[in-house]
Phi, psi and omega in degrees: 000134180287167176299333182243087185295145176259104191247131171272126178247132183235128182234122175216038188285333182215258186245356171258130171264111184241133173232135174205160183231130178231140171256106186065230182250033168250119178282123178265323180198158173197157177214131184237122176248123181259145173253017186305315184301328176291336181267335187304325185290335176269359174071027183172172181277133172255111189307321182294314180301313179302312184300318176303317179299319176297315177306318182283323191269334188297317177302306174298324178294316178298315183296323185290319182294313174306316179297311184295324181283345187053053177226155174253153186309326190282351178277347179288148180265332183199157175247126174245136180215152182289124177260345178161173350284172180158191174288124186304313182292313175307313180298320186299318182301307183303314182301314184295316179292319178297317179296319175298315178295318182297317182289319182287330182266350185068034182246155182292144180252136175241104172276108184251169183277126181298314186296311182304318173309325183292333178269322182297331189297342184294337178297338180280350184251313185242015175092165184299147173297135183268348183189191181297147178224151177264119183248126176256114183249111193229117183214192176293330181244358186219142168216104184220151171251126186226150172249123177248117178229094185067230180272358181262136183231123180244130178267116182272321181200169179202170175292143177265359179199251178293137168290168180294309181298318180303316180297319183294317181296316179296324181284324175309317181292320176301323190271353176079030178275154175302146178270152352288143182294330182309302184297327181288316179293325177292323174295321174292320186298334179297338181259000189247173183260113191288352182255003186295319185232133179270087176277151186286164180237094189295147174056033177250347184286156188308313179294325176291318181293333178287330180270320187226060187302321188244009186266162181236158174208121174241005176299308179307315182296313175305318176296319180294321177291324175296315180292322180296321178292322178297319181291324178291320185289323176297327178280359184071015178269142174284141181285119176292091189304316178296315177288331177290316183293324180290323180288321181292314177299324178292327179295313177300307179304318186298314178295317185293318181283322184295318184288332179292313183299319174303316183293322183294319179292318180302318182266356184067026178276142186248353183230132180235133179240138185246134175205172189106157182311318184289345181293350174277357180299127186292318177299320178292319183295315185293316179296322182296312178299318180288316184292308183294322182293321177296334179265015175074019178267141168282132183251123178243106178231116183291155182297155186310330182300332183255012181273321177282170180299136183200161179287331181298323177296328182277333175290322178296315182299313180301307178306314179304315172298322180289314184297326183262017168076021183286145178288137177297160176281148171281162179295349185268009176293147178242169177296137178232097181299339184240030180307118187292152188287344182277359178253107185283314179238132182286000000 
């Protein structure tokens, strides 16, 4: 393997089929095929539908990526694939393809962590991490605070119930918005007043901070939002969608950024990277830049195209593992739907 590895990344953890090729931390080509439209009529992800969509999309996505990069399979140095967490059926599709490629080509296989990939993908944008970083990963299924220091990943905190993106999707359904609710609420929020409704900030009181200093909880916020909607409907009032969306978004972004600043100060870390589907939220991005900048922190947030699931994040995770000397996975690895965030390579 060369000093600058050429890595193929395959992502099939949920509803996006992603394939990418990176040379070191330079992205050469990528393809993303989403099955979101097929799930929208059900109001959420249907695992069987997702798995079948991956089966149909993976071959064409691989061919398109190789063509864009003007490369042949035999030129690759390694194969990286999402081993977990995610939907077991969807993960299995990507793993089966990656194992077949690794075996046929005689190339090392790296089964990597999806959550870590959301943070590590920023190295394709802003360059390799020069030291330990604090990573806030927020998506439909995960809200985690991690410290990434070379090959070592330490989890500081996580959501105790609903993830940030999950809360947005559930509230979006309550408001009758199209699925997924996150982007819809974000679009409305840009026109609203974030101070219009005083939504709660969970786990921020002194006694909660003593027990759950770096943890998050959004279930109570979701319930408060539901009760506010019910009260308005009982009174015959229309829900002011823009103000409601702005206030709800502000409550989520406030807790996420405030706890991240606390963690950075506690650990003496100077760089924060934000990743995951919810990191595309405009209020979170704006508040993070303002609050982290005021605290003297370097803020790294990849463009929205890298926030949702994609093959680039898996190629970046594979490259990160190679650069830091992690041992390749064996061909016997299986899908791990609950793969811990502290494990970069299976």
